[in-house]
LOFI-381159 format. One record per atom (N, C-alpha, C): x, y, z. Coordinates in steps of 0.05 Angstrom, whole numbers, padded with zeros to 5 digits, always signed. Example, Ala and Ser with C-alpha at 12.3 -4.5 7.8 and 13.67 -1.06 7.14 Angstrom:
REM LOFI-381159
+00264-00114+00156
+00246-00090+00156
+00264-00066+00156
+00257-00045+00142
+00273-00021+00143
+00258+00001+00157
END
This chain:
REM LOFI-381159
+00017-00022-00004
-00004-00003-00002
+00018+00027+00000
+00017+00039-00027
+00033+00071-00027
+00016+00086-00009
+00032+00100+00009
+00021+00124+00028
+00035+00146+00014
+00016+00172+00014
+00024+00196+00010
+00017+00209+00035
+00038+00223+00050
+00028+00232+00082
+00033+00267+00079
+00004+00281+00080
+00007+00308+00083
+00004+00315+00106
+00021+00332+00118
+00022+00348+00151
+00046+00368+00148
+00042+00374+00174
+00065+00399+00175
+00078+00397+00207
+00063+00407+00231
+00074+00413+00251
+00082+00389+00267
+00087+00385+00292
+00097+00366+00308
+00085+00346+00307
+00060+00352+00316
+00029+00332+00319
+00030+00312+00300
+00031+00327+00275
+00030+00312+00248
+00057+00295+00246
+00081+00307+00257
+00110+00288+00239
+00107+00264+00267
+00102+00266+00290
+00088+00239+00308
+00075+00212+00301
+00065+00228+00283
+00040+00211+00271
+00052+00195+00245
+00065+00213+00227
+00079+00204+00212
+00097+00181+00219
+00116+00189+00235
+00135+00174+00251
+00120+00149+00254
+00107+00146+00267
+00087+00119+00274
+00080+00099+00255
+00068+00117+00229
+00066+00103+00207
+00097+00088+00197
+00114+00103+00200
+00138+00095+00189
+00151+00070+00204
+00145+00075+00231
+00158+00052+00248
+00134+00025+00246
+00112+00028+00238
+00097+00008+00238
+00107-00012+00204
+00116+00007+00185
+00123-00020+00170
+00115-00008+00141
+00106+00016+00145
+00085+00021+00119
+00098+00035+00102
+00087+00036+00073
+00108+00052+00055
+00102+00073+00042
+00119+00091+00058
+00103+00122+00059
+00126+00129+00028
+00112+00138+00008
+00124+00142-00021
+00137+00170-00019
+00115+00192-00001
+00120+00218-00008
+00105+00228+00015
+00122+00252+00024
+00106+00270+00039
+00103+00301+00030
+00079+00315+00033
+00071+00342+00025
+00067+00356+00046
+00082+00379+00051
+00082+00397+00077
+00084+00427+00066
+00079+00439+00088
+00087+00474+00084
+00108+00482+00079
+00114+00507+00064
+00145+00510+00063
+00156+00518+00091
+00180+00518+00086
+00199+00531+00111
+00194+00555+00125
+00192+00563+00151
+00182+00586+00163
+00206+00597+00178
+00200+00621+00182
+00218+00635+00201
+00216+00630+00233
+00233+00621+00252
+00229+00614+00275
+00243+00613+00293
+00242+00622+00319
+00260+00635+00340
+00274+00667+00344
+00287+00663+00356
+00300+00696+00355
+00314+00711+00335
+00328+00687+00321
+00346+00693+00299
+00328+00693+00274
+00310+00681+00276
+00288+00686+00249
+00293+00669+00230
+00309+00649+00232
+00320+00627+00216
+00298+00612+00204
+00302+00612+00181
+00287+00590+00163
+00285+00562+00169
+00270+00550+00175
+00262+00525+00195
+00249+00504+00171
+00253+00484+00166
+00236+00464+00158
+00216+00453+00178
+00194+00445+00161
+00167+00439+00181
+00177+00412+00194
+00167+00402+00213
+00173+00381+00233
+00165+00358+00214
+00141+00355+00198
+00142+00328+00181
+00157+00324+00160
+00170+00354+00145
+00194+00347+00126
+00228+00337+00143
+00225+00344+00164
+00251+00336+00186
+00249+00307+00188
+00229+00298+00191
+00218+00268+00192
+00223+00249+00172
+00213+00268+00144
+00215+00256+00117
+00245+00259+00110
+00258+00272+00114
+00293+00275+00109
+00310+00248+00120
+00297+00254+00144
+00317+00231+00163
+00307+00199+00158
+00287+00199+00142
+00276+00169+00131
+00282+00166+00104
+00289+00194+00091
+00294+00187+00061
+00271+00183+00040
+00252+00202+00053
+00224+00200+00038
+00224+00227+00013
+00212+00226-00002
+00223+00255-00023
+00192+00272-00014
+00201+00298-00011
+00185+00313-00006
+00175+00341-00018
+00149+00344-00019
+00137+00367-00032
+00130+00386-00016
+00135+00408-00024
+00138+00433-00006
+00113+00452-00026
+00092+00455-00009
+00078+00478-00034
+00063+00504-00014
+00062+00521-00024
+00042+00549-00008
+00016+00543-00008
+00000+00530-00030
-00022+00522-00030
-00027+00504-00055
-00039+00482-00048
-00038+00457-00066
-00065+00457-00084
-00078+00482-00079
-00102+00489-00099
-00095+00502-00125
-00066+00516-00117
-00065+00537-00143
-00032+00528-00153
-00019+00508-00138
-00002+00493-00154
-00001+00476-00170
-00002+00477-00193
-00005+00463-00213
+00012+00431-00216
+00034+00451-00219
+00061+00437-00223
+00063+00406-00200
+00061+00415-00180
+00064+00396-00149
+00037+00383-00142
+00012+00390-00156
-00011+00381-00152
-00008+00350-00176
+00000+00367-00196
+00004+00342-00219
+00029+00318-00217
+00046+00331-00197
+00073+00311-00193
+00061+00291-00171
+00043+00294-00150
+00033+00284-00135
+00011+00261-00142
-00005+00271-00163
-00024+00255-00177
-00010+00233-00189
+00008+00236-00198
+00028+00219-00218
+00039+00200-00200
+00042+00200-00177
+00054+00183-00158
+00038+00159-00162
+00007+00157-00169
-00010+00142-00160
-00006+00129-00140
-00008+00141-00116
-00012+00126-00093
-00038+00114-00087
-00034+00091-00069
-00062+00079-00068
-00074+00095-00039
-00066+00112-00017
-00078+00127+00001
-00065+00149+00007
-00081+00169+00015
-00072+00198+00029
-00081+00204+00052
-00065+00202+00073
-00070+00210+00094
-00057+00242+00106
-00079+00246+00119
-00070+00275+00126
-00080+00281+00149
-00055+00299+00159
-00061+00299+00188
-00052+00322+00198
-00066+00353+00203
-00052+00373+00207
-00033+00392+00184
-00041+00387+00160
-00032+00400+00145
-00030+00427+00143
-00053+00439+00141
-00058+00466+00143
-00071+00480+00116
-00076+00467+00095
-00094+00473+00069
-00111+00457+00071
-00135+00465+00050
-00155+00453+00042
-00148+00439+00019
-00146+00418+00017
-00137+00396-00002
-00164+00391-00028
-00161+00401-00058
-00181+00397-00074
-00192+00371-00084
-00218+00376-00091
-00226+00348-00096
-00218+00328-00117
-00199+00342-00135
-00185+00324-00151
-00164+00312-00137
-00155+00320-00119
-00133+00309-00100
-00144+00280-00087
-00172+00298-00068
-00178+00276-00056
-00191+00251-00063
-00198+00255-00088
-00213+00234-00101
-00194+00210-00124
-00167+00217-00113
-00156+00205-00132
-00138+00166-00126
-00143+00178-00095
-00124+00146-00091
-00143+00137-00089
-00142+00102-00100
-00158+00083-00102
-00176+00074-00075
-00155+00080-00051
-00162+00071-00022
-00176+00096-00005
-00178+00115-00028
-00188+00146-00011
-00169+00166+00004
-00180+00175+00011
-00160+00207+00026
-00170+00205+00052
-00160+00204+00075
-00175+00204+00115
-00152+00219+00125
-00174+00242+00141
-00157+00254+00157
-00161+00246+00186
-00144+00254+00198
-00137+00252+00226
-00148+00280+00247
-00172+00283+00252
-00181+00308+00261
-00184+00310+00296
-00167+00324+00307
-00165+00328+00337
-00181+00346+00351
-00215+00325+00349
-00236+00337+00363
-00257+00316+00360
-00275+00324+00374
-00299+00307+00378
-00319+00315+00352
-00323+00307+00326
-00338+00317+00304
-00367+00307+00311
-00381+00323+00302
-00376+00346+00286
-00369+00380+00308
-00361+00378+00324
-00346+00402+00340
-00322+00405+00329
-00327+00427+00328
-00292+00440+00321
-00281+00431+00298
-00295+00434+00275
-00279+00425+00252
-00268+00453+00248
-00252+00462+00234
-00226+00475+00221
-00201+00476+00239
-00188+00497+00233
-00157+00492+00234
-00147+00495+00262
-00157+00500+00281
-00148+00506+00310
-00163+00491+00335
-00180+00456+00323
-00196+00456+00352
-00188+00444+00383
-00158+00446+00381
-00145+00438+00407
-00145+00458+00418
-00137+00488+00410
-00140+00509+00422
-00172+00519+00426
-00188+00511+00412
-00211+00522+00420
-00234+00506+00440
-00226+00486+00448
-00227+00462+00463
-00219+00469+00490
-00199+00481+00491
-00187+00496+00515
-00203+00519+00519
-00200+00539+00505
-00207+00566+00507
-00250+00564+00515
-00249+00544+00506
-00282+00542+00510
-00286+00528+00532
-00265+00522+00542
-00273+00504+00576
-00284+00479+00570
-00281+00466+00545
-00297+00439+00537
-00281+00418+00567
-00309+00398+00566
-00303+00383+00582
-00290+00355+00571
-00290+00346+00547
-00278+00332+00534
-00266+00341+00508
-00248+00323+00496
-00247+00323+00470
-00236+00299+00457
-00226+00290+00426
-00219+00263+00423
-00208+00276+00396
-00203+00254+00384
-00194+00242+00365
-00218+00229+00336
-00218+00242+00320
-00237+00224+00296
-00216+00218+00268
-00223+00203+00260
-00209+00185+00238
-00234+00187+00213
-00230+00212+00200
-00256+00211+00171
-00242+00212+00143
-00264+00201+00132
-00258+00206+00099
-00265+00221+00093
-00249+00241+00080
-00248+00260+00071
-00267+00271+00040
-00284+00290+00049
-00294+00299+00020
-00299+00332+00018
-00312+00342+00003
-00313+00367-00007
-00322+00392+00014
-00324+00381+00042
-00337+00402+00061
-00305+00399+00078
-00318+00426+00093
-00291+00427+00112
-00289+00411+00142
-00275+00383+00138
-00280+00362+00161
-00311+00356+00165
-00323+00345+00146
-00350+00336+00141
-00351+00312+00137
-00329+00296+00130
-00332+00273+00125
-00344+00246+00146
-00350+00226+00135
-00367+00208+00162
-00340+00200+00169
-00340+00185+00195
-00314+00179+00211
-00321+00149+00216
-00296+00142+00212
-00297+00114+00220
-00280+00104+00241
-00265+00116+00255
-00258+00114+00286
-00253+00143+00299
-00265+00128+00330
-00265+00164+00345
-00254+00153+00374
-00243+00163+00390
-00234+00169+00416
-00237+00190+00429
-00246+00188+00455
-00247+00216+00473
-00233+00214+00500
-00229+00235+00510
-00217+00239+00532
-00220+00261+00546
-00218+00262+00570
-00229+00287+00593
-00203+00306+00595
-00218+00327+00591
-00195+00349+00589
-00190+00357+00622
-00159+00355+00632
-00157+00363+00653
-00153+00389+00658
-00167+00387+00689
-00155+00419+00692
-00133+00435+00692
-00115+00424+00695
-00093+00435+00685
-00076+00430+00658
-00095+00419+00636
-00082+00415+00613
-00081+00443+00598
-00059+00448+00590
-00055+00468+00565
-00053+00455+00536
-00049+00477+00512
-00043+00464+00487
-00023+00447+00485
+00001+00454+00502
+00022+00428+00499
+00015+00403+00510
+00004+00401+00531
+00003+00381+00545
-00024+00361+00534
-00044+00381+00522
-00068+00361+00513
-00057+00357+00486
-00050+00375+00463
-00035+00359+00442
-00024+00333+00444
-00001+00331+00467
+00015+00309+00470
-00004+00283+00471
-00027+00284+00491
-00048+00266+00489
-00062+00253+00463
-00063+00281+00452
-00084+00274+00426
-00065+00261+00408
-00038+00263+00402
-00022+00252+00388
-00019+00227+00381
-00017+00216+00414
-00012+00185+00418
-00048+00172+00412
-00060+00184+00418
-00090+00172+00405
-00087+00171+00379
-00081+00192+00365
-00080+00197+00337
-00063+00179+00321
-00044+00174+00330
-00025+00156+00317
-00031+00128+00326
-00048+00119+00344
-00059+00092+00343
-00087+00084+00332
-00101+00108+00325
-00124+00104+00312
-00115+00105+00282
-00096+00122+00272
-00085+00114+00250
-00081+00089+00237
-00058+00077+00259
-00054+00050+00251
-00072+00036+00247
-00089+00031+00268
-00112+00015+00258
-00134+00017+00240
-00135+00039+00226
-00155+00053+00216
-00137+00044+00184
-00110+00042+00187
-00093+00037+00155
-00098+00002+00161
-00095-00011+00177
-00100-00038+00177
-00133-00040+00160
-00148-00031+00174
-00178-00037+00166
-00184-00029+00134
-00171-00011+00124
-00176+00002+00101
-00162-00010+00081
-00141-00021+00089
-00115-00042+00077
-00141-00067+00062
-00151-00079+00081
-00174-00100+00071
-00199-00097+00052
-00197-00065+00043
-00222-00060+00021
-00210-00052+00000
-00189-00066-00009
-00174-00062-00033
-00194-00080-00058
-00201-00056-00082
-00215-00072-00096
-00250-00055-00096
-00260-00047-00066
-00279-00038-00060
-00287-00015-00074
-00318-00011-00080
-00328+00016-00084
-00326+00033-00059
-00329+00058-00068
-00329+00073-00046
-00352+00076-00023
-00367+00064-00034
-00393+00055-00013
-00389+00042+00002
-00377+00009-00016
-00375-00019+00000
-00351-00012+00022
-00339+00004+00014
-00314+00012+00032
-00324+00021+00057
-00339+00048+00057
-00358+00053+00077
-00364+00045+00093
-00386+00024+00080
-00401+00003+00094
-00388-00018+00112
-00366-00027+00099
-00351-00041+00112
-00333-00031+00139
-00317-00012+00135
-00309+00007+00158
-00335+00020+00172
-00353+00004+00171
-00379+00027+00188
-00378+00048+00196
-00365+00069+00168
-00373+00099+00175
-00397+00110+00183
-00393+00130+00202
-00415+00135+00215
-00415+00171+00197
-00440+00174+00192
-00447+00203+00176
-00441+00222+00208
-00430+00242+00200
-00430+00259+00222
-00461+00280+00233
-00481+00277+00218
-00503+00277+00232
-00519+00260+00246
-00507+00235+00249
-00509+00222+00276
-00491+00217+00295
-00476+00232+00294
-00460+00235+00325
-00474+00261+00336
-00461+00257+00355
-00466+00269+00381
-00460+00298+00381
-00471+00320+00392
-00460+00352+00395
-00469+00367+00363
-00460+00393+00365
-00471+00405+00337
-00443+00409+00330
-00445+00422+00302
-00432+00432+00283
-00414+00455+00293
-00391+00464+00291
-00388+00488+00308
-00352+00486+00291
-00338+00512+00283
-00316+00521+00272
-00297+00524+00288
-00275+00515+00291
-00242+00524+00306
-00236+00536+00287
-00242+00561+00285
-00227+00580+00264
-00193+00586+00276
-00182+00592+00256
-00149+00600+00254
-00157+00621+00275
-00130+00615+00294
-00119+00635+00315
-00110+00662+00302
-00119+00685+00313
-00107+00704+00302
-00089+00719+00322
-00073+00740+00312
-00049+00752+00332
-00068+00765+00358
-00097+00776+00346
-00102+00797+00371
-00122+00782+00394
-00116+00741+00386
-00131+00724+00400
-00110+00718+00425
-00082+00722+00421
-00063+00718+00442
-00063+00743+00464
-00075+00770+00461
-00080+00778+00486
-00088+00785+00506
-00092+00779+00529
-00107+00772+00548
-00121+00799+00562
-00149+00796+00563
-00162+00813+00571
-00169+00811+00607
-00153+00823+00631
-00160+00820+00649
-00186+00827+00660
-00198+00844+00642
-00233+00856+00656
-00252+00830+00640
-00248+00807+00653
-00262+00792+00645
-00259+00767+00668
-00273+00746+00669
-00274+00727+00689
-00256+00713+00693
-00245+00707+00713
-00219+00689+00721
-00213+00661+00705
-00232+00648+00690
-00234+00627+00688
-00225+00625+00648
-00233+00652+00643
-00233+00659+00613
-00204+00660+00606
-00194+00676+00632
-00169+00682+00619
-00145+00654+00627
-00160+00648+00652
-00137+00617+00652
-00134+00598+00623
-00173+00596+00610
-00165+00580+00592
-00158+00593+00567
-00150+00623+00562
-00137+00632+00545
-00108+00626+00550
-00098+00632+00575
-00070+00616+00577
-00064+00594+00567
-00077+00575+00577
-00074+00545+00572
-00078+00544+00539
-00100+00547+00534
-00110+00539+00500
-00081+00553+00484
-00073+00578+00490
-00060+00590+00474
-00027+00582+00478
-00024+00562+00506
+00006+00566+00513
+00021+00563+00489
+00051+00566+00494
+00060+00586+00504
+00058+00614+00503
+00044+00624+00486
+00039+00648+00473
+00015+00675+00484
+00007+00669+00498
-00016+00685+00509
+00000+00704+00531
-00008+00733+00525
+00006+00752+00536
-00005+00775+00550
+00002+00793+00556
-00003+00818+00566
+00021+00845+00563
+00018+00860+00571
+00036+00885+00574
+00037+00904+00596
+00065+00911+00604
+00070+00928+00625
+00097+00945+00615
+00078+00974+00623
+00104+00989+00609
+00113+00981+00582
+00099+00978+00558
+00099+00976+00530
+00117+00953+00533
+00122+00947+00550
+00143+00913+00539
+00120+00884+00548
+00121+00875+00532
+00105+00847+00523
+00116+00827+00550
+00094+00816+00553
+00099+00791+00583
+00078+00770+00573
+00096+00746+00569
+00086+00724+00569
+00078+00710+00588
+00045+00699+00596
+00043+00694+00615
+00044+00667+00608
+00051+00641+00626
+00052+00616+00614
+00036+00595+00644
+00033+00603+00661
+00021+00583+00678
+00008+00605+00713
-00011+00599+00718
-00033+00615+00733
-00043+00597+00749
-00050+00607+00769
-00078+00586+00789
-00098+00610+00798
-00120+00599+00793
-00140+00625+00801
-00143+00613+00832
-00144+00642+00849
-00143+00637+00874
-00179+00636+00884
-00191+00619+00883
-00222+00617+00895
-00226+00602+00917
-00194+00599+00928
-00203+00591+00956
-00167+00593+00960
-00164+00583+00984
-00134+00579+01002
-00123+00557+00992
-00091+00560+00982
-00080+00543+00970
-00047+00547+00992
-00032+00528+00979
-00008+00528+00990
+00016+00517+00961
+00027+00544+00960
+00053+00539+00936
+00077+00544+00952
+00102+00525+00952
+00130+00535+00956
+00127+00536+00987
+00111+00517+01007
+00108+00526+01032
+00098+00556+01032
+00083+00567+01015
+00074+00592+01022
+00039+00590+01014
+00035+00592+01048
-00001+00586+01047
-00012+00615+01039
-00029+00616+01016
-00042+00642+01004
-00069+00634+01017
-00078+00656+01036
-00100+00652+01053
-00119+00671+01027
-00148+00655+01021
-00166+00664+01011
-00176+00694+01020
-00182+00693+01042
-00199+00712+01059
-00182+00732+01057
-00158+00735+01064
-00142+00753+01060
-00141+00770+01033
-00130+00754+01011
-00126+00763+00989
-00153+00776+00975
-00176+00760+00988
-00196+00771+00983
-00212+00802+00992
-00197+00808+01013
-00201+00832+01029
-00179+00848+01014
-00158+00842+01006
-00140+00863+00986
-00154+00873+00964
-00173+00851+00947
-00181+00857+00923
-00207+00878+00921
-00214+00884+00946
-00237+00903+00948
-00227+00933+00938
-00237+00945+00916
-00235+00968+00909
-00213+00968+00888
-00206+00949+00875
-00179+00941+00858
-00194+00941+00828
-00174+00951+00812
-00179+00954+00785
-00179+00924+00767
-00193+00910+00748
-00186+00891+00734
-00157+00900+00723
-00139+00880+00730
-00109+00886+00710
-00084+00899+00740
-00102+00903+00757
-00089+00912+00778
-00068+00893+00791
-00046+00894+00809
-00034+00877+00818
-00036+00876+00843
-00049+00855+00862
-00052+00866+00891
-00040+00853+00912
-00008+00833+00909
+00000+00823+00926
+00027+00813+00900
+00057+00812+00917
+00069+00803+00907
+00080+00789+00931
+00081+00759+00926
+00095+00735+00944
+00118+00730+00930
+00137+00727+00955
+00173+00718+00946
+00176+00694+00942
+00182+00687+00921
+00187+00658+00908
+00168+00644+00899
+00147+00660+00894
+00124+00648+00879
+00109+00660+00858
+00102+00686+00859
+00091+00701+00841
+00075+00726+00847
+00060+00733+00828
+00044+00762+00836
+00014+00760+00835
+00000+00771+00845
-00034+00760+00836
-00044+00793+00826
-00061+00784+00809
-00077+00798+00789
-00107+00798+00795
-00120+00826+00796
-00151+00830+00791
-00159+00815+00766
-00180+00810+00762
-00201+00800+00743
-00227+00815+00750
-00247+00813+00738
-00274+00823+00745
-00289+00795+00761
-00279+00784+00773
-00292+00760+00798
-00265+00755+00814
-00246+00731+00809
-00229+00717+00820
-00202+00731+00816
-00177+00735+00835
-00156+00747+00833
-00143+00716+00817
-00123+00723+00802
-00100+00705+00789
-00080+00704+00804
-00066+00685+00809
-00039+00688+00815
-00022+00680+00790
-00004+00696+00781
+00019+00689+00760
+00045+00672+00767
+00046+00646+00764
+00068+00633+00776
+00088+00628+00755
+00084+00634+00734
+00109+00622+00715
+00106+00649+00697
+00124+00654+00674
+00121+00681+00654
+00147+00679+00644
+00146+00704+00623
+00171+00708+00607
+00168+00731+00587
+00187+00747+00596
+00187+00780+00597
+00202+00782+00570
+00188+00796+00554
+00200+00803+00521
+00238+00802+00526
+00245+00782+00508
+00270+00786+00512
+00288+00768+00525
+00277+00757+00545
+00284+00740+00563
+00274+00711+00577
+00283+00692+00585
+00275+00668+00593
+00261+00667+00611
+00250+00636+00610
+00220+00633+00627
+00235+00636+00660
+00211+00649+00674
+00224+00653+00704
+00202+00644+00717
+00200+00635+00749
+00172+00644+00767
+00167+00671+00771
+00139+00665+00772
+00120+00694+00771
+00138+00710+00790
+00147+00708+00816
+00161+00728+00835
+00190+00741+00817
+00200+00729+00803
+00226+00735+00788
+00218+00752+00755
+00191+00748+00754
+00177+00756+00731
+00172+00785+00740
+00159+00787+00759
+00157+00820+00777
+00179+00839+00775
+00202+00824+00791
+00225+00826+00796
+00233+00846+00764
+00243+00828+00744
+00253+00836+00722
+00228+00852+00710
+00205+00861+00707
+00186+00877+00699
+00183+00898+00715
+00194+00900+00736
+00194+00933+00756
+00156+00928+00763
+00154+00911+00767
+00122+00912+00771
+00125+00905+00805
+00103+00932+00817
+00100+00928+00845
+00060+00929+00852
+00058+00926+00874
+00031+00925+00886
+00022+00955+00874
-00003+00950+00865
-00017+00977+00845
-00010+00981+00816
+00009+00963+00815
+00014+00966+00788
-00008+00962+00768
-00019+00969+00737
-00034+00958+00726
-00025+00952+00702
-00023+00921+00696
-00016+00911+00679
-00039+00909+00657
-00042+00905+00628
-00054+00899+00609
-00053+00932+00595
-00025+00946+00602
-00023+00970+00580
-00001+00973+00573
END
């Protein structure tokens, strides 16, 4: 079975590794162009391209497969048996989707039909969803609308952020893809309808939940709005980890880890008394620093519960604990962040 794998980020690269390690014949990889990354803004290949190079697999790079006639023609000439798509980042045209005799299949990191689209993991966290999962679906002309042949769900833990949840879903996706490939391989010679019946594909209209779309994350989404409730602030920080940020004195502060102070807690042998903090909160504006705790962090008001900043990163600096961040940033009690 000749496979062409379509993908771009680390999530996709780990799925590709699993397919290779299982002994499948990946004849080519399609990925997005190199991007400028890191402080030096050096052009860096996608994680999928790195895996392909390490395994001597031919790589096709395209800015837009819909408009790139040369790359499209080259890929179609490979006569692959199956296309596997994982976080590729572009919509495939129908002439591509319909070409492989065993079909084109997508591993999507949500419980469809919820969170179709580009950023399902981020929006499941930002939206404070109770659970999420992975679906393996047959691709059609819609955006993540095809029938589902395998799915698995997991509970989203309170401490999950984009990185931890992505790692969990990646493992599920890799396992489901291998299972799916084994089942799909048994349908050689079947018509599309026969194949979907054999694989017990489920129309998304019959799945639990309502369709909604996980739009691409925009630059403005990363800015923290302290004038909202604490759970929204927490979920934005976790969902957009490690890039949610605020401002203080025109410098950008990335906020990486926080705790909502809706009860008394102990951190690093420091007891933080909810009653005392709540008294300090009275009369404070959202975004105002109400307390600084040595070796722990600093506490910021929202429009309901205060939030303790445990770790972060000042523009141009390395990640540090919240207390060190307050020193680096010259933050004091009554300082107003977010401006």
